[in-house]
N, C-alpha and C positions, 0 to 999 in steps of 0.2 A: 545591177552590175552586169556587164556583158563579158563574153569570153575574152575579148581584148583587154578589158579592165583587169581581169584575173591574171592574164599573162603578164601585163605590165607590172602589177603588184608583186607577183612571185619573182619576176626577173629583178625587180628593184631590191627586194628583201634578201634574195639569195645570191645575186651577182651572176646568175646564169644567163646566157644570152637568150633573147626573146624567141628565136627560132627553135631552140631546144625546149624551152618551156611550152611553146605552142604545140610542138610534137607530142610532148608528154600529156598535155591537157586533152588533145584530140585522141591520143591513144587510150586515155582513161575513159572518155565518153564512148568511144567505139567498143571497148571491152564491156562496159556496163550495158550498153545497148544490146550487144550480142548475147550476153548472159540472160537478159530479160526476154529476148526473142526465143531463147531456148528454154524458157520457163524456169530459170534459176534465179532465185533472189540474190541480191548483193548486200552483204553486211559489212559496214565500216565502223569498227569500234570507236566510240567516242564521237561519232558523227551521226550515223543513222543507217537505215535500211531502205533499199529500193526493192519493193515487193510488187507482185501482181495481185490485183483484187478482181474478183469475178462479180460482174453486175448481172443481176437476174433479168430475164426477159420481162418486158413491160409494154404497155400500150401507151403510145404517144399520140399527140394530136397535131395535125397540120392546121393551124389557125386560119390561114388565108383561104384554104379550100374547105375547112370545116369537116375534115375526114380523120378517121382513126387509122393508125398504122402500128404494126408490131415492130418493136425494137428488140432484136434478138439478144440472147445472152452474149456477153462479150467481156473481155478482160481489159483492165486499165492499169497503168503503172501508178503506184502509190509510193509516197515517201513517209517514213516514220522516223522522226528525229530521235536520237538517243536521249536518255534521261539527262545526261550531262549537258548536251547542247540545249535541250528544252529549258533547263534551269538557267543557263547563261543568257538565253534570249529573254526570259522573264525579267 
């Protein structure tokens, strides 16, 4: 499902015009992104949590050159679904 599919579905189900729905969806994604950039997790009850996970430093390999390289510690965004959502998906 793409962003446009989401906008179309919400617009159809709520009767709100697509431009307004698109602005809301983009506002939501911008707010979530800014919160994660500021290292603040985002919790949405009944849906899930967007959190930052720290990956430890490790040694990787460049297979084509057969060399080792150090991959530094870094953070990635993770999503943990709520128990309600996880049960509905099963």
